[in-house]
N, C-alpha and C positions, 0 to 999 in steps of 0.2 A: 695473568694479572693485567687488569685493565687500567690504564692511566686515568681514564675518566672516573673510575670507582675509588681511586686512591686519594688519601690526604697528602698534603705537601710533605708531612713528616714520613709517611710511608714511602714516598718516592725517594727522599733523602736516604732512607734506610736501604732501599733497593740498590742505590748507586754505590753503596759501600762494598757490594760484592759483584755488581754487574754494571757495564757501561753500554749494554745492548738494548735497543728498542726496535720494535716492529711497527711499521706504518703500512696500513692497508690502503692501497690506492686504486680507485676504480674509475668509472665514467658513467655518464647518463647519456645514452645514445641508442639509436635504432639497431636492432639485431634481427630484422625481419618481422613480418606481421604476426609471427607466432610467439615472439619472445618479449619479455619485459625490458623496458629502457634501462633498468638498473642492473642488468645481467652482470656487467663487468665489476660491479661493486658487491653484489650478493654472493658471487662464487668465492672471491678471495676472502670475504668476511666469514664465510662458512669454513673455509680452510683454516683461517686463524682461530675460529672457535674450536675446531677439532684439534689443532696444534696445542692450544691452551691446556687441554686435558693431559698433555704429555710434557709440557715445558712450563717453566716458571717465568718466561720472558715477559717484559713489559710490552703491552700492545696499546698503541695510540689510537684514538678514534678514527674510524674510516673516513677517507676523503672521497666523496661520491662524484666529484667532477674532475675531468681530465682534459687532454688535448684531442679534440674530436672534430676539427674543422672540416675534414673531408666528408663527414656525415651531417653537416648542417643542411637544413632543408627538409630532412625527415622530421615530421612533427614531434616535438618533445626533446629532441637532441639539444644538449647544452655543452658548450665548449669554452674552456679558458684559453685555448691556443697554447702553443709550445712555450712562448715567453711568459704568458700569464701563469701557466702551471709552474714553470721554473721559479717565478717570483714567489708564489705561495709556498712551494716546498722549501725554498731557501729560507724564508722567514720562519717556518715551522722548525726546520732543523737548526737554524741559528739559536732559537730559544732553547731547544733541547741540548744543544752543544754547550751553551753557557751554563746549564745546570750540571754538566758533567758527562752527558752521553757522547760516546765516541764511535760506537758501532751501530750503524743504521741498516735495518733490513726492510726493504720495500717489497711487500707482497703485492705484485701488480696484476691487474686484470685487463689491461688495455694496451694494445700495441702502439697506439699513438702517443702514449706517455713515455715511451722508452727514450726518445731523444732528450726530453727534459731531465729524466732521471740520470742519464749518462753525463749530462753537463753538470748536474748537481754533484754527482759522485767525484768528478774530477776536482771540483771546488773543495769538497770536504777532505779529499786526500791531501791537498796542500795544507790543510789545517791540522793534519795529524789524525784524521778519522777515516773510517772505511764505510762505504755504502755498498751493500750487496742487494742486487735486484733479482727477485724470483718472479719470472714471467710464467705464471702457473700453466697456461694453456700450451706453451711451447715445451715446458719441462714434462708435462703429463705425456705428451707425444713421445718424448725421449725415454721415459720410464716404460711406456708400453706403446709401440707404434700403432696399435689398433685404436688407440684413443686420439690420435693426431687428427686435427680438423681445422676448419676455417672459421670465418666470422658468422656467428649465428647458425652454424651447422650442428651436426649431431653431437660433437664434443661439448659445445657450450649448452646445447639443449639438454643433454644428459645431466650436466652440472646443475642446471636450474631444477630439473626434475628431482634431483637428490635433496634439494632444499624444500621445494613444495611443488608437486606436479600441477597444482591448480594455477600456478603462474604461467603455464603454457597454454596458449590459445589453440586448441586442437583443431579448430575450424580451418586454421591457416597452415598447420604443420606440414601438409602435403604439397604446399606450393613449390613449383619447380624454380630453379635458378633462372632468372630472367635478365639476361644481358642484352643491351641495346647498342647498336653501332652508332654512336653519337659523333664520332670524328669524321669518318668517311668509310664507304663500303670497302675501299681498298685496305683499310686498317681496322678490322673488326675488334671489338672489345674482347679482351682475353683475360680479364682478372682485375685485381685491385689496382686502379690507375694505369692499367697496361692495355696496349693494343698489340695485335700481331701483324707483322709485316715481313713478307718474304722468308717465313720460317723462323723468325726471331721475335722476341718480346721487346717492346719499347715502352718506357714509362712516360705517360703524359699526365701529370698531376691535374686533377679537376674534381669537382663535387661528385661523389659516388651516385647521387641521385640522377645525374645526367646519363648514366649508362646502366644502372642497376635499379630496376623498378621496385623490388620489394625489400632490398637491403641486406639479405644474407648472402654469403659467398663461401664457396669451398667445395671440395670433393665429397664431403661427408653430408649426405642429405639429412635434414632435420628429422624426418620421420623414421630414421633408423635408431634414434636415441631411446634409451630405456633408463628407468630409475636405478636399476641394478648396476648398469654401467656407471652412472653418476656417483652412486654410493662408493663403488670400488675405487673410482678415479680420485674422488676428493679425499677418501681415507688414505690412499697411497701418497697423495701430495702432502697431507698433514704429517704422515710418518716421516717422509723425506725432510720436510721443513723442520721438524723437531730434531732430527739428527744433524741437520746443517747448523741449527742454532747452537747445539752442544759443541760442535767442532769450531764454529766461528768465535765462540766465547774464549777459546784458547789461542786465537791468532794474535800475534804481537802487532801493535799499532804501528803505522808508518811514522816517520819523523816529520814534524811540521816544517814547512819552509820558514826560514827566518823572517821573511817579509810578512808572513801570516801570523807570527807569534805576537 
């Protein structure tokens, strides 16, 4: 059930039997030269679409912008930042809370959004509400370790293939991971914001563009992705999400802090 397709009267009717709503949260950012900027929105939107076939949950319109500051500089990337995203999500959930929603499920497509989501969840808890965050790409790897992957790697590439293979630029899908040593030769780049020094990893936050030439990262090479992989993975995520919604509906709400009442 889509919030955007409902009348006010239909939402009021829904709230008589359910206080749960799903918010699809994505991002607009670089995922390598082979992937669309909207990857982090397209995939959770598809999972929500598949979940809708199994569940009567209310689904809010997808939010296509997130906190992606580390990827600024790659052409087309847009970021609200952690605080900006928190402000937007706070306003959205405040409105929904005022109408009676008390259980919020965020189907999240981007790791950079997690900090804002966690901060929001603690605020909602104080008001007697729950927020559950489903980070699809992490959960998929837990459901099947063979699906686990990095940023713009085979896992996400397979997810986009399941939506529309034409969205993948096959001319660039074979590009290798290109990490550059931007700090010092004694501290080679070793991953997302990390350098290696004397056998251990050290985090040095900086723009990804300074050490990653094409923007994808992970052990799962994009050219290993298949549509069949994506179909199975997104279907499994939708099945899991539908079952989680059913269980979440029966969870008792926390007590609101008196100061918040």
